[in-house]
Each structure stands twice: as structure tokens, then as C-alpha cells.
C-alpha positions as CSV (number, residue, x, y, z in Angstrom):
1,M,-68.7,3.9,-23.1
2,A,-65.0,4.4,-23.4
3,Y,-62.7,4.4,-20.4
4,S,-61.6,8.0,-21.0
5,D,-65.2,9.2,-21.1
6,Q,-66.0,8.0,-17.5
7,K,-66.4,10.6,-14.8
8,M,-64.3,10.4,-11.6
9,S,-66.5,9.7,-8.6
10,G,-66.4,12.0,-5.5
11,G,-64.6,9.4,-3.5
12,K,-61.7,9.1,-5.9
13,V,-61.3,12.8,-6.2
14,G,-61.4,13.1,-2.4
15,A,-58.8,10.4,-2.0
16,L,-56.6,12.0,-4.6
17,V,-56.8,15.4,-2.7
18,I,-56.0,13.7,0.6
19,V,-52.9,11.9,-0.8
20,A,-51.7,15.1,-2.4
21,L,-52.0,17.0,0.9
22,I,-50.1,14.2,2.8
23,H,-47.3,14.5,0.3
24,V,-47.2,18.2,0.6
25,A,-47.1,18.0,4.4
26,L,-44.3,15.4,4.4
27,G,-42.3,17.5,1.9
28,Y,-42.8,20.6,4.0
29,A,-41.7,18.8,7.2
30,F,-38.6,17.5,5.6
31,I,-37.6,20.8,4.2
32,T,-38.3,22.9,7.3
33,G,-37.6,20.9,10.3
34,L,-36.7,17.3,10.3
35,A,-33.2,17.6,8.8
36,T,-32.0,20.7,10.7
37,N,-30.6,18.8,13.7
38,F,-28.6,16.6,11.4
39,V,-27.1,19.6,9.6
40,K,-26.2,21.3,12.9
41,K,-24.4,18.2,14.2
42,Q,-22.4,17.8,11.0
43,V,-21.4,21.5,11.1
44,E,-20.2,21.2,14.6
45,K,-18.1,18.1,13.8
46,L,-16.5,19.7,10.7
47,N,-12.8,20.4,11.2
48,T,-11.3,23.0,8.9
49,F,-7.7,24.1,8.4
50,D,-5.8,26.5,6.2
51,V,-3.6,25.0,3.4
52,E,-0.4,27.0,3.0
53,E,1.1,27.1,-0.5
54,P,4.8,26.3,-0.6
55,P,7.0,29.2,-1.5
56,P,7.9,29.4,-5.2
57,P,11.3,28.0,-6.1
58,P,14.1,30.5,-6.7
59,P,14.5,31.6,-10.3
60,E,17.1,29.6,-12.3
61,E,20.1,31.5,-13.4
62,P,20.3,31.8,-17.2
63,P,23.2,29.9,-18.9
64,P,26.2,32.0,-19.8
């Protein structure tokens, strides 16, 4: 019997499903809740300022 012809047992399928659910739950937790406090703290610490462009130089006089 070839390796690829073997059937997966119920225990292996169940373990695979459980591992997949754990990964989905961890991903959901990271996306929706765990990182929000960090982002809010960084936004509060962010200092912004306006950069003013220097005025353009006066036009040069053409040579006579």
C-alpha cells in the first residue's frame, strides 16, 4: 500500500481541525483586540508640526 493511498484517521483529522481553530482564534485576537492599546499609546505620543516652506527668492534682473 502506497503512502498516498492511506486514509487519515479520525484522531489526525480532529487534531488538524483543533490546530486550525487555535490559529484562527489567535489571529482574530491579534487583529481585533490585543494591539489596540499599543496603537492608542503611540498616537497619543505622536508630536506633529507644520513645516513652512521658505519664500521663493526674488526674481533675478535680466542682464542689460
